[in-house]
N, C-alpha and C positions, 0 to 999 in steps of 0.2 A: 778864485774858491780853491781851499786846498781839497785834496784827495787822498784816501788811501785804498788798500787794496782789501777787499772784504773776506777775511779768512783764507781761505785756498783756492776760492772760485777765481781768481784774478779779475773781478768785477773792481770797478773803480768808483767807490761812493764818498760824496760829500762828508767833509769830518762835521758840516753842521745837518742837523737833522731838522724837520721841521714836523713836529708833533700835530696830528690832524683830529685829535679828540674834540678840539672844539667847534669843529666845523659840522654842520647839520643843521637839525629842525629842533628847536627847542620844545615845540608843541608833542612833538612824538619822542622824546629822549627823555630820560632821566634828570640831567643837568638843563639847568634854566639859563645858562651863560654861554651857549652855544652860538658862533656867528651863522647868520642865515647864508644859502647858496650864493646870494649876491654878495655879502660881506665877506663871505671868504675868498671869493675870485681875486681880489686884488691882494693878498697877501699871498696866495699861492702863485701868483702872475710874478710878484717880486721875488720870490725865493726861486722861480725857474730863471728870471732873469739873471739873478746874480751867480746862479751856478750850483744850486740845491739840486741833487737828483736822490736823496735820501728821505722818505717821507715815512712816518711812523702812522701807520693806520690801525693799530691795535686798539682795541679801549681797555 
């Protein structure tokens, strides 16, 4: 995984960001296409395994 410095913080973040808007509970959200918690876990696990440390949690 390639990393880049985040602004002037000195923090190194992966150049790949995992957008997490699609993770959650479709029954309690506007979007019906979200993955359940069980379905989301393998995606997040894989991202961590390949070195992703940048997760977009804003909606």
